[in-house]
C-alpha positions as CSV (number, residue, x, y, z in Angstrom):
1,X,-53.8,-22.2,-29.1
2,X,-50.1,-23.0,-29.0
3,X,-48.8,-26.4,-30.0
4,X,-45.4,-27.5,-28.5
5,X,-43.2,-30.5,-28.5
6,X,-39.8,-31.3,-27.1
7,X,-37.1,-32.9,-29.2
8,X,-33.4,-33.8,-28.6
9,X,-30.8,-32.7,-31.1
10,X,-29.3,-36.0,-32.4
11,X,-26.6,-34.9,-34.9
12,X,-22.9,-34.7,-33.8
13,X,-22.4,-31.0,-34.8
14,X,-25.6,-29.9,-33.1
15,X,-27.5,-26.9,-34.6
16,X,-24.9,-25.4,-36.9
17,X,-25.6,-23.3,-39.9
18,X,-26.6,-26.0,-42.4
19,X,-29.3,-27.6,-40.2
20,X,-30.4,-24.2,-39.1
21,X,-31.1,-23.1,-42.7
22,X,-33.0,-26.4,-43.3
23,X,-35.1,-25.6,-40.1
24,X,-35.8,-22.0,-41.2
25,X,-36.7,-23.2,-44.8
26,X,-39.3,-25.6,-43.3
27,X,-40.6,-23.0,-40.9
28,X,-41.2,-20.5,-43.7
29,X,-43.5,-22.8,-45.5
30,X,-46.2,-22.4,-42.8
31,X,-48.3,-19.5,-41.7
32,X,-47.9,-20.2,-37.9
33,X,-45.3,-18.4,-35.9
34,X,-42.6,-20.6,-34.2
35,X,-40.2,-20.1,-31.4
36,X,-37.5,-22.5,-30.3
37,X,-36.5,-22.8,-26.6
38,X,-33.2,-24.3,-25.4
39,X,-32.5,-23.9,-21.7
40,X,-33.1,-20.2,-20.9
41,X,-32.7,-19.1,-24.5
42,X,-35.5,-18.4,-27.0
43,X,-35.2,-17.9,-30.8
44,X,-37.6,-17.1,-33.6
45,X,-37.6,-20.3,-35.7
46,X,-37.5,-18.2,-38.9
47,X,-34.4,-16.3,-37.9
48,X,-31.1,-18.0,-38.7
49,X,-29.1,-15.6,-36.5
50,X,-31.4,-16.1,-33.5
51,X,-31.3,-19.9,-34.0
52,X,-27.5,-19.8,-34.0
53,X,-27.6,-18.0,-30.7
54,X,-29.4,-21.1,-29.1
55,X,-26.1,-22.9,-29.1
56,X,-27.9,-26.2,-29.2
57,X,-25.3,-29.0,-29.2
58,X,-25.8,-32.7,-29.6
59,X,-28.1,-34.0,-26.9
60,X,-29.7,-30.6,-26.2
61,X,-33.4,-30.7,-25.5
62,X,-35.2,-28.0,-27.5
63,X,-38.9,-27.1,-27.3
64,X,-40.6,-26.1,-30.5
65,X,-43.6,-23.9,-29.9
66,X,-45.9,-22.8,-32.7
67,X,-49.0,-20.7,-32.7
68,X,-51.4,-20.2,-35.6
69,X,-53.7,-21.9,-38.1
70,X,-51.3,-24.7,-39.2
71,X,-49.3,-24.9,-35.9
72,X,-49.7,-28.7,-35.5
73,X,-48.4,-29.4,-39.0
74,X,-45.5,-27.0,-38.5
75,X,-44.4,-28.6,-35.2
76,X,-44.7,-32.1,-36.7
77,X,-42.6,-31.1,-39.7
78,X,-39.9,-29.4,-37.6
79,X,-39.7,-32.2,-35.1
80,X,-39.4,-34.8,-37.9
81,X,-36.6,-32.8,-39.4
82,X,-34.7,-32.6,-36.1
83,X,-35.3,-36.3,-35.4
84,X,-33.9,-37.2,-38.8
85,X,-30.7,-35.5,-37.8
86,X,-31.0,-33.1,-40.7
87,X,-29.8,-35.8,-43.0
88,X,-26.4,-35.9,-41.2
89,X,-26.9,-39.2,-39.3
């Protein structure tokens, strides 16, 4: 069963390379697979290049979708990271 939550990108620079690497690092700690949806674009949450292609700017709504054994924990960890502004707020 998939677990999903929507979150708004709060930091001024949006999803640039540094927060993307933080996101990917967290995603890789879990077994579940994760995709990130922004408007009509979809990225593998473990791929920095795909995440960069989301072009998620400040205020963008992204939907984090995880599927697998620890999907809930993965989504919670990633949403917390995003809501924290990746330490940039």
